[in-house]
C-alpha positions as CSV (number, residue, x, y, z in Angstrom):
1,M,13.5,1.6,-47.1
2,S,9.7,0.9,-47.5
3,V,7.2,3.5,-46.6
4,A,5.8,1.3,-43.9
5,A,9.3,1.0,-42.3
6,D,10.2,4.7,-42.5
7,P,10.7,5.8,-38.9
8,L,9.9,9.3,-39.8
9,L,6.2,8.3,-40.1
10,T,5.9,7.2,-36.5
11,P,6.7,8.8,-33.1
12,L,10.2,8.8,-31.7
13,P,10.8,5.8,-29.4
14,L,11.1,7.3,-25.9
15,D,12.2,5.3,-22.9
16,R,10.4,6.6,-19.8
17,P,8.4,5.4,-16.8
18,V,4.7,4.7,-17.3
19,V,2.5,7.7,-16.3
20,E,-1.0,7.4,-14.9
21,R,-3.3,10.4,-15.1
22,A,-4.2,10.2,-11.5
23,A,-3.4,12.1,-8.3
24,R,-1.6,9.5,-6.2
25,I,-0.6,11.4,-3.1
26,P,2.9,10.4,-1.9
27,A,3.4,9.4,1.7
28,G,4.2,12.4,3.9
29,F,1.8,14.9,2.4
30,V,-1.8,16.1,3.1
31,A,-3.8,18.4,0.9
32,A,-7.1,20.2,0.4
33,G,-8.9,22.2,-2.2
34,T,-11.9,24.4,-1.7
35,S,-13.4,27.8,-2.4
36,A,-12.3,30.9,-0.4
37,R,-14.7,33.0,-2.5
38,I,-11.9,34.7,-4.4
39,K,-13.6,33.9,-7.7
40,V,-17.0,35.6,-8.2
41,S,-18.2,32.3,-9.7
42,G,-17.7,30.5,-6.4
43,R,-15.7,27.7,-8.0
44,P,-12.7,26.2,-6.1
45,D,-9.9,28.8,-5.7
46,F,-7.9,27.7,-2.6
47,A,-5.4,24.9,-2.5
48,L,-3.1,23.8,0.3
49,I,-0.5,21.1,0.4
50,V,1.3,20.4,3.7
51,A,4.3,18.2,4.6
52,D,2.7,16.6,7.7
53,G,6.0,15.7,9.4
54,G,7.6,19.1,9.3
55,P,9.7,20.9,6.6
56,V,11.0,18.9,3.7
57,P,13.6,19.5,1.0
58,A,12.2,21.6,-1.9
59,A,13.2,23.2,-5.1
60,A,11.7,25.5,-7.7
61,V,11.9,27.1,-11.1
62,F,10.3,30.5,-11.7
63,T,9.4,32.8,-14.5
64,P,12.1,35.2,-15.6
65,N,9.4,37.8,-16.4
66,R,10.5,41.2,-14.9
67,F,6.9,41.8,-13.8
68,A,7.2,38.7,-11.6
69,A,4.3,38.5,-9.2
70,A,4.4,38.9,-5.4
71,P,4.1,35.1,-4.8
72,V,7.1,34.4,-7.1
73,R,9.3,36.9,-5.4
74,L,8.3,35.8,-1.9
75,S,8.8,32.1,-2.7
76,R,12.1,32.7,-4.2
77,A,13.3,34.6,-1.2
78,N,11.9,32.0,1.2
79,L,13.8,29.1,-0.6
80,Q,17.0,31.2,-0.6
81,A,16.6,31.9,3.1
82,T,16.0,28.2,4.1
83,G,18.6,26.9,1.6
84,G,21.2,29.3,2.7
85,N,23.1,29.2,-0.6
86,G,21.4,31.8,-2.7
87,V,19.7,29.4,-5.1
88,T,16.0,28.4,-5.3
89,A,16.3,25.2,-3.2
90,G,15.7,24.9,0.5
91,L,13.1,23.7,2.9
92,A,9.3,24.0,2.8
93,R,6.5,23.0,5.1
94,A,3.6,23.9,2.8
95,V,2.5,25.2,-0.6
96,I,-0.5,27.5,-0.7
97,C,-2.3,28.5,-3.9
98,T,-5.0,31.1,-4.6
99,S,-6.8,31.3,-7.9
100,G,-8.7,34.3,-9.3
101,S,-6.1,37.0,-8.6
102,A,-2.5,36.7,-9.8
103,N,-1.4,39.3,-7.2
104,A,0.9,40.7,-9.9
105,A,1.5,44.4,-10.6
106,T,-0.1,45.2,-7.3
107,G,2.9,47.0,-5.8
108,P,3.9,47.1,-2.2
109,V,0.4,46.3,-0.9
110,G,0.4,43.1,-3.0
111,D,3.7,42.1,-1.4
112,A,2.2,42.8,2.0
113,D,-0.9,40.8,1.2
114,Q,1.2,37.8,0.2
115,A,3.3,38.1,3.3
116,A,0.2,38.3,5.5
117,I,-1.1,35.0,4.0
118,G,2.3,33.4,4.6
119,D,2.3,34.6,8.2
120,A,-1.2,33.3,8.8
121,L,-0.4,29.9,7.4
122,A,2.9,29.6,9.3
123,A,1.1,30.5,12.5
124,A,-1.6,27.9,11.9
125,L,1.0,25.2,11.2
126,G,3.5,26.2,13.9
127,T,6.3,26.9,11.5
128,S,8.3,29.8,10.1
129,P,6.9,32.0,7.3
130,T,10.1,31.3,5.3
131,E,8.9,27.7,5.1
132,I,5.8,28.6,3.2
133,L,5.8,28.5,-0.6
134,H,3.2,30.6,-2.6
135,L,1.3,30.3,-5.9
136,S,-1.3,32.7,-7.2
137,T,-3.0,32.7,-10.6
138,G,-5.7,34.8,-12.2
139,I,-6.2,38.4,-13.3
140,I,-3.2,40.7,-13.1
141,G,-3.5,43.9,-11.2
142,I,-6.2,43.1,-8.6
143,R,-5.5,42.4,-5.0
144,L,-6.2,39.2,-3.1
145,P,-9.0,39.3,-0.5
146,V,-6.6,38.5,2.3
147,D,-9.4,38.2,5.0
148,R,-11.1,35.5,3.0
149,V,-7.9,33.6,2.4
150,V,-6.9,33.8,6.1
151,D,-10.3,32.6,7.2
152,M,-10.0,29.6,4.9
153,I,-6.5,28.9,6.2
154,D,-7.9,28.6,9.7
155,R,-10.7,26.3,8.6
156,V,-8.6,24.0,6.4
157,T,-5.7,23.6,8.8
158,A,-8.2,22.9,11.7
159,D,-9.9,19.9,10.1
160,G,-9.8,20.0,6.2
161,L,-6.5,18.4,5.3
162,A,-6.3,14.8,4.2
163,G,-3.6,12.4,2.9
164,T,-5.8,11.0,0.2
165,D,-5.8,11.0,-3.6
166,E,-9.1,12.8,-3.5
167,A,-7.7,15.6,-1.4
168,L,-4.8,16.1,-3.8
169,F,-7.2,16.0,-6.8
170,A,-9.3,18.7,-5.1
171,A,-6.2,20.8,-4.7
172,A,-5.4,20.4,-8.4
173,T,-8.9,21.4,-9.3
174,A,-8.6,24.6,-7.2
175,L,-5.5,25.6,-9.2
176,R,-7.6,26.1,-12.3
177,T,-8.6,29.4,-14.0
178,T,-9.5,29.0,-17.6
179,D,-8.5,25.3,-17.6
180,S,-11.3,23.0,-18.8
181,T,-9.7,20.0,-17.2
182,T,-7.9,19.1,-13.9
183,K,-4.4,18.2,-14.7
184,V,-2.7,15.4,-12.7
185,A,0.0,12.8,-13.4
186,S,1.7,10.1,-11.4
187,A,4.5,7.6,-11.9
188,T,6.1,4.9,-9.7
189,V,9.6,3.6,-10.0
190,M,11.3,0.8,-8.1
191,A,14.3,2.3,-6.4
192,P,16.9,0.4,-4.3
193,G,16.5,0.3,-0.6
194,P,19.2,0.4,2.1
195,D,19.2,-3.5,2.1
196,G,19.2,-3.8,-1.7
197,A,15.5,-4.6,-2.0
198,A,13.4,-2.7,-4.6
199,I,11.1,-0.1,-3.0
200,P,8.4,1.8,-4.8
201,V,8.9,5.5,-5.1
202,T,6.0,7.7,-6.2
203,V,6.2,11.0,-8.1
204,T,2.9,12.9,-8.6
205,G,2.3,16.3,-10.2
206,I,-0.6,18.7,-10.4
207,A,-0.7,21.6,-12.7
208,K,-2.7,24.4,-14.2
209,G,-2.2,26.6,-17.2
210,V,-3.7,26.9,-20.7
211,G,-2.9,30.4,-21.6
212,M,0.0,32.8,-21.3
213,I,2.2,29.8,-21.9
214,H,5.5,30.0,-23.8
215,P,9.0,28.6,-23.1
216,R,11.1,30.4,-20.5
217,M,10.3,28.3,-17.5
218,A,7.9,27.5,-16.0
219,T,5.1,28.7,-18.2
220,M,2.4,27.7,-15.8
221,L,1.9,26.5,-12.2
222,S,2.7,23.1,-10.9
223,V,3.5,21.2,-7.7
224,V,5.4,18.0,-7.9
225,L,5.5,15.7,-4.9
226,T,7.5,12.6,-4.2
227,D,8.1,10.3,-1.2
228,A,11.8,9.8,-2.3
229,A,14.6,11.0,-0.1
230,A,16.7,13.8,-1.6
231,D,18.4,17.0,-0.5
232,P,17.4,20.4,-1.9
233,A,20.4,20.6,-4.3
234,T,19.6,17.2,-5.8
235,L,15.9,18.2,-6.3
236,R,16.9,21.5,-7.9
237,S,19.3,19.7,-10.4
238,L,16.6,17.1,-11.3
239,L,13.9,19.7,-11.7
240,R,16.0,22.0,-13.9
241,V,16.7,19.1,-16.3
242,A,13.1,18.0,-16.4
243,A,11.9,21.5,-17.0
244,A,14.3,22.1,-19.8
245,R,13.1,19.0,-21.6
246,T,9.4,19.4,-21.0
247,W,7.8,22.7,-19.8
248,N,10.4,24.7,-21.7
249,Q,9.2,22.8,-24.8
250,L,5.6,23.9,-24.3
251,S,3.9,26.9,-26.0
252,V,0.2,27.8,-26.3
253,D,0.3,31.5,-27.4
254,G,3.8,32.9,-27.2
255,D,3.3,34.8,-23.9
256,T,5.2,34.0,-20.7
257,S,3.3,34.7,-17.5
258,T,4.2,36.8,-14.5
259,N,3.4,33.9,-12.1
260,D,5.0,30.8,-13.7
261,T,6.3,28.5,-11.0
262,V,7.1,24.8,-10.5
263,F,7.7,23.4,-7.0
264,L,9.2,20.0,-6.2
265,L,9.0,18.6,-2.6
266,A,10.4,15.3,-1.3
267,S,9.1,13.8,1.9
268,G,11.6,10.9,2.1
269,R,8.9,8.5,3.4
270,A,9.3,5.8,0.8
271,G,12.3,4.3,2.5
272,A,14.4,4.0,-0.6
273,S,18.1,5.0,-0.8
274,D,18.8,8.7,-0.8
275,A,18.9,10.2,-4.3
276,A,21.6,12.6,-3.1
277,T,24.1,9.7,-2.5
278,D,22.7,6.8,-4.5
279,E,23.2,7.2,-8.3
280,R,20.7,4.5,-9.2
281,T,17.9,6.2,-7.1
282,R,18.8,9.6,-8.6
283,V,18.5,8.3,-12.2
284,L,15.2,6.6,-11.5
285,L,13.8,9.7,-9.6
286,G,14.9,12.0,-12.4
287,A,13.2,9.8,-15.0
288,A,10.0,9.8,-13.0
289,I,10.0,13.5,-12.5
290,E,10.6,14.1,-16.2
291,A,7.9,11.6,-17.2
292,V,5.3,13.4,-14.9
293,A,6.4,16.8,-16.2
294,R,6.1,15.7,-19.8
295,D,2.6,14.3,-19.3
296,L,1.5,17.5,-17.5
297,A,2.9,19.6,-20.3
298,R,1.0,17.5,-22.9
299,Q,-2.2,18.0,-20.9
300,Q,-1.6,21.7,-20.8
301,A,-1.0,22.0,-24.5
302,A,-4.1,19.8,-25.3
303,D,-6.2,22.1,-23.1
304,G,-4.8,25.3,-24.5
305,E,-7.3,28.2,-24.6
306,G,-9.7,27.6,-27.4
307,A,-7.6,24.6,-28.7
308,S,-9.1,21.6,-30.5
309,T,-5.8,19.8,-31.3
310,L,-2.6,18.9,-29.5
311,I,0.4,19.5,-31.7
312,T,3.5,17.3,-31.0
313,C,6.6,18.0,-32.9
314,Q,9.5,15.6,-32.7
315,V,12.9,16.0,-34.3
316,S,15.6,13.4,-35.0
317,G,18.9,13.6,-36.7
318,A,19.8,17.0,-35.3
319,A,23.4,18.2,-34.6
320,D,22.6,17.7,-30.9
321,D,19.7,17.6,-28.5
322,A,19.8,21.4,-27.9
323,S,19.4,22.1,-31.6
324,A,16.6,19.5,-31.8
325,R,14.7,21.1,-29.0
326,A,15.1,24.6,-30.5
327,I,13.6,23.4,-33.8
328,T,10.7,21.7,-32.2
329,R,10.0,24.8,-30.2
330,A,10.0,27.0,-33.3
331,V,7.6,24.7,-35.1
332,I,5.0,24.4,-32.4
333,S,5.3,28.1,-31.5
334,S,4.6,29.3,-35.1
335,S,1.2,30.9,-35.5
336,L,1.2,29.9,-39.2
337,V,1.8,26.2,-38.3
338,K,-0.8,26.4,-35.5
339,A,-3.4,27.9,-37.9
340,A,-2.6,25.3,-40.6
341,V,-3.2,22.5,-38.1
342,H,-6.5,24.0,-37.1
343,G,-7.5,24.1,-40.8
344,R,-6.2,20.5,-41.4
345,D,-3.8,21.9,-44.0
346,P,-0.7,19.8,-44.6
347,N,1.3,22.9,-45.4
348,W,4.9,21.7,-45.0
349,G,6.3,25.0,-46.1
350,R,5.2,26.6,-42.9
351,I,7.0,23.9,-40.9
352,A,10.2,24.3,-43.0
353,G,10.1,28.0,-42.5
354,A,9.7,27.7,-38.8
355,A,12.6,25.2,-38.6
356,G,14.8,27.5,-40.6
357,N,14.2,30.4,-38.2
358,A,14.9,28.3,-35.0
359,V,17.4,29.6,-32.5
360,L,18.7,27.9,-29.4
361,A,17.3,28.7,-25.9
362,E,18.9,31.1,-23.4
363,A,22.0,30.0,-21.6
364,A,20.3,29.0,-18.3
365,V,18.0,26.6,-20.2
366,L,20.8,25.2,-22.3
367,E,22.9,24.5,-19.2
368,A,19.9,22.9,-17.4
369,G,19.5,20.7,-20.5
370,G,23.0,19.3,-20.4
371,L,25.4,21.8,-21.9
372,S,28.4,23.1,-20.0
373,T,28.4,26.6,-18.7
374,E,30.8,27.7,-21.3
375,D,29.0,26.0,-24.2
376,A,25.7,27.3,-23.0
377,A,26.9,30.9,-22.9
378,A,28.5,30.6,-26.4
379,R,25.5,29.0,-28.1
380,A,22.6,30.8,-26.4
381,A,20.2,32.4,-29.0
382,T,22.3,31.2,-31.9
383,P,20.7,29.6,-35.0
384,A,20.0,25.9,-34.9
385,A,21.7,24.0,-37.7
386,V,19.3,23.1,-40.6
387,D,20.3,21.9,-44.1
388,P,17.4,22.0,-46.5
389,A,19.2,19.4,-48.7
390,L,19.0,16.9,-45.8
391,L,15.7,17.8,-44.2
392,R,12.8,15.5,-44.2
393,I,9.3,16.3,-42.9
394,A,6.2,14.2,-42.2
395,I,2.8,15.3,-41.0
396,A,0.4,12.9,-39.4
397,G,2.2,9.9,-40.8
398,H,2.5,11.3,-44.3
399,L,5.9,12.2,-45.9
400,V,5.5,15.7,-47.4
401,Y,9.0,16.9,-48.0
402,D,12.3,15.1,-48.6
403,G,15.3,17.4,-49.3
404,R,17.4,14.3,-50.0
405,A,15.1,13.5,-53.0
406,R,15.2,17.1,-54.3
407,G,12.3,18.6,-52.2
408,P,8.5,18.1,-52.2
409,V,7.2,14.6,-52.6
410,A,4.0,13.5,-54.2
411,V,1.4,13.3,-51.4
412,D,-2.3,12.7,-51.3
413,K,-3.3,16.0,-49.7
414,V,-6.8,14.8,-49.0
415,A,-5.5,11.7,-47.2
416,A,-3.0,13.8,-45.3
417,S,-5.7,16.3,-44.3
418,D,-7.9,13.5,-43.2
419,A,-5.1,12.1,-41.1
420,M,-4.7,15.5,-39.4
421,N,-8.4,15.4,-38.3
422,N,-7.5,14.0,-34.8
423,E,-7.1,15.2,-31.3
424,E,-3.3,15.1,-31.8
425,V,-1.3,15.8,-34.8
426,L,2.3,14.6,-35.0
427,I,4.8,16.6,-37.0
428,R,8.1,14.7,-37.5
429,L,11.4,16.1,-38.9
430,D,14.7,14.4,-39.5
431,L,17.7,16.7,-40.1
432,G,20.3,14.2,-41.2
433,L,23.0,16.0,-39.3
434,G,23.7,13.9,-36.2
435,D,22.1,12.0,-33.3
436,G,20.3,14.9,-31.6
437,A,16.6,14.5,-30.8
438,G,13.9,16.5,-29.1
439,E,10.2,17.2,-28.8
440,A,7.8,20.1,-28.1
441,F,4.1,20.5,-27.5
442,G,1.6,23.1,-28.6
443,C,-1.9,23.5,-29.9
444,D,-3.8,24.9,-32.8
445,L,-4.8,28.5,-33.0
446,T,-8.6,28.9,-33.1
447,E,-11.3,31.6,-33.3
448,E,-12.2,30.5,-29.7
449,Y,-8.8,31.6,-28.4
450,V,-9.4,35.1,-29.7
451,R,-12.9,35.2,-28.3
452,E,-11.9,33.8,-24.9
453,N,-9.0,36.3,-24.4
454,S,-10.9,39.3,-25.7
455,E,-13.4,38.7,-22.9
456,Y,-11.1,37.5,-20.1
457,T,-11.5,40.3,-17.6
458,T,-15.1,41.2,-18.5
């Protein structure tokens, strides 16, 4: 095989819907983003998204952190109450987000504060508090200024909501804390209608998160909206799969937050066949959700605190997809790899070492990613299969290690280093063990990351 034809030197071919980095608000939703003066800076810190026709099916994934914040606990309880089956899928009328205070580690008063916000919004919308979903982000251990938030609820619900792309973009901007960019992504797929005609279905996501990000779901905040029709159980199933393949493959600094949450809401306004009963619609909707989640994850990694470079690691030839995902996670999570990328050092030894240390995800993530309950339980946290005699590694389009040719290969280190001098560095591995493939996203480790986090609360 010629060097030019070596697939290891190019990205993996991925079949997915086209994603536009825009906030295309799906039919059935209105939104707003503004400042409630939670942040001392006065920057936007209040976001509200409302299903304008009443409660709609919703699902979520949450952080497993045992210090989970008040909004996480309340949202989980609300979805279980409206879903009636003990899982995080039910009905929701609105999602409210406050930025500047995480409302985590605030004790019973923090729970009361979050409940008061839910009660106020429910009263303003004429709905039940159990149909309100909550997001908060910011500094841990400080209380929310409930009076300011309630005042803004009254103002926004009176005349501040709009079903426009601009309103949804404003909501996305209000999610931000240390983010330097507003993160939005949209995809449209043509799903079958009741009469067989193709009908456009929109999926749009907004997200924040550039620090305290590491795989264990969800590793940030995101709201994904669609005008598809689906029941809560279908949404939960599709979201879990998408999260396992995207947000659980994202790491900035190795820390999982207390507030990590992703919500998925479906208005049903598109008019396409119901994804709960139509297999073709379900497949298309799942692909669009995963494409949007993947793009948001890439935006988050690229905007990691202090980052200058997006790191994408892709693995082919693994024993299976679960092993491939484990190895890519290990590579992009390695501080040594992250530092090497920052220094434009094509140090393949650090990549090989990270791959050799890789272990599979926890059982819940493995099951969401496609393994049976039994296989997931048996394989959770077990070593991923790697054979050094078969492993091949490429960095930024340069083959640097080939176990099948007895190890290191002659490489122009200057040229390889120059190729790494880009906004994105692709690390490719082929394991030669099977057909498994996976990818993960991270960023380089910089001096600015240390500086930013050493001064975060002051």
